[in-house]
C-alpha positions as CSV (number, residue, x, y, z in Angstrom):
1,M,-23.4,-20.7,27.5
2,L,-19.3,-21.5,27.7
3,R,-19.8,-20.2,24.0
4,S,-19.8,-16.3,24.3
5,L,-16.2,-16.7,26.0
6,G,-14.0,-15.4,23.5
7,R,-16.3,-13.5,21.5
8,T,-16.3,-10.0,20.6
9,P,-18.8,-7.7,22.6
10,V,-21.9,-6.4,21.3
11,T,-22.4,-2.8,20.4
12,G,-25.4,-2.8,18.9
13,S,-24.1,-2.7,15.4
14,D,-21.1,-4.5,13.2
15,E,-18.8,-2.6,14.3
16,D,-15.3,-3.1,15.4
17,P,-15.4,-2.8,19.9
18,R,-12.0,-1.6,19.5
19,V,-13.2,1.2,16.7
20,A,-16.0,2.6,19.1
21,E,-13.7,2.6,22.2
22,L,-10.7,4.2,20.3
23,R,-13.8,6.9,19.2
24,T,-15.1,7.7,22.4
25,A,-11.5,8.2,23.5
26,V,-10.6,10.3,21.0
27,A,-14.2,12.7,21.3
28,R,-13.6,12.5,25.2
29,L,-9.9,14.1,25.4
30,R,-10.9,16.3,22.2
31,R,-13.6,18.0,25.0
32,E,-11.1,17.8,27.4
33,L,-9.0,20.1,24.9
34,A,-11.4,22.4,23.7
35,V,-12.4,23.3,27.0
36,H,-8.8,23.2,28.4
37,P,-8.2,27.4,29.5
38,A,-4.1,27.5,28.6
39,E,-2.9,28.1,25.4
40,F,0.4,25.9,24.3
41,P,2.8,25.9,21.6
42,D,1.4,22.5,20.0
43,R,-2.2,22.9,20.6
44,G,-2.7,23.0,17.3
45,I,-0.9,19.7,16.7
46,A,-3.0,18.2,19.1
47,E,-6.5,19.0,18.0
48,D,-5.1,18.4,14.1
49,E,-4.1,15.0,15.2
50,L,-7.4,13.9,16.9
51,A,-8.8,15.0,14.2
52,S,-7.3,12.6,12.2
53,L,-7.9,10.1,14.8
54,A,-11.5,10.6,14.8
55,A,-11.3,10.2,10.9
56,M,-9.8,7.0,10.5
57,A,-12.1,5.7,13.9
58,A,-15.3,6.7,11.6
59,G,-13.3,5.3,8.1
60,G,-13.7,2.0,9.9
61,L,-10.9,-0.4,11.0
62,P,-7.7,2.4,10.9
63,E,-4.5,1.9,9.5
64,V,-2.5,0.6,13.2
65,P,1.1,2.1,12.3
66,R,-1.0,5.5,11.1
67,L,-3.1,5.4,14.7
68,R,0.1,4.9,16.4
69,R,1.8,7.8,14.8
70,S,-0.5,10.6,15.7
71,L,-1.0,8.9,19.2
72,L,2.8,9.6,19.0
73,L,2.4,13.4,17.5
74,V,-1.0,14.4,20.1
75,A,1.4,12.8,23.4
76,G,4.4,14.6,22.3
77,A,2.0,18.0,22.1
78,I,0.3,17.6,25.2
79,G,2.0,15.2,27.3
80,S,3.4,18.0,29.5
81,V,-0.4,19.4,30.9
82,S,-1.3,17.2,33.5
83,A,-4.7,18.4,33.1
84,L,-5.3,16.4,30.3
85,A,-3.7,12.8,31.6
86,T,-6.4,10.6,31.9
87,R,-7.5,11.4,28.9
88,L,-4.3,10.8,26.6
89,A,-4.0,7.8,28.5
90,D,-7.5,6.5,27.6
91,V,-6.7,7.3,23.6
92,R,-3.5,5.5,24.1
93,S,-5.5,2.0,25.8
94,A,-8.0,2.1,22.9
95,V,-5.2,2.4,20.6
96,E,-2.8,-0.5,21.9
97,L,-6.3,-2.3,21.1
98,F,-5.3,-2.9,17.7
99,G,-2.1,-4.7,19.1
100,E,1.3,-4.1,20.5
101,P,4.2,-2.3,17.8
102,P,6.3,-5.2,15.7
103,H,9.2,-5.9,18.0
104,R,12.8,-4.3,16.2
105,G,15.4,-6.6,16.9
106,R,18.9,-4.9,17.1
107,R,21.5,-5.0,15.5
């Protein structure tokens, strides 16, 4: 009974649950962005980077530096659109499941 502690949650396949979470979060943000009525200057950047994140999630285990770069670009592009803040936070949380960025020491 205690053997299940610390195990990866079952998703019904061999898929990494972090990848499933990322895919879900990205899909939700893409849907909300698609129906958001306001146009803003960096909308195309956000759409392109969300497509990139979706492709990384579809391809299996993504490269963490690429995930973080895309997240930063999406956040910069739509960060001021408060209607999308919750879904953007969901994507950020999904990216963080892959680990914290390495800490760089100051010189």
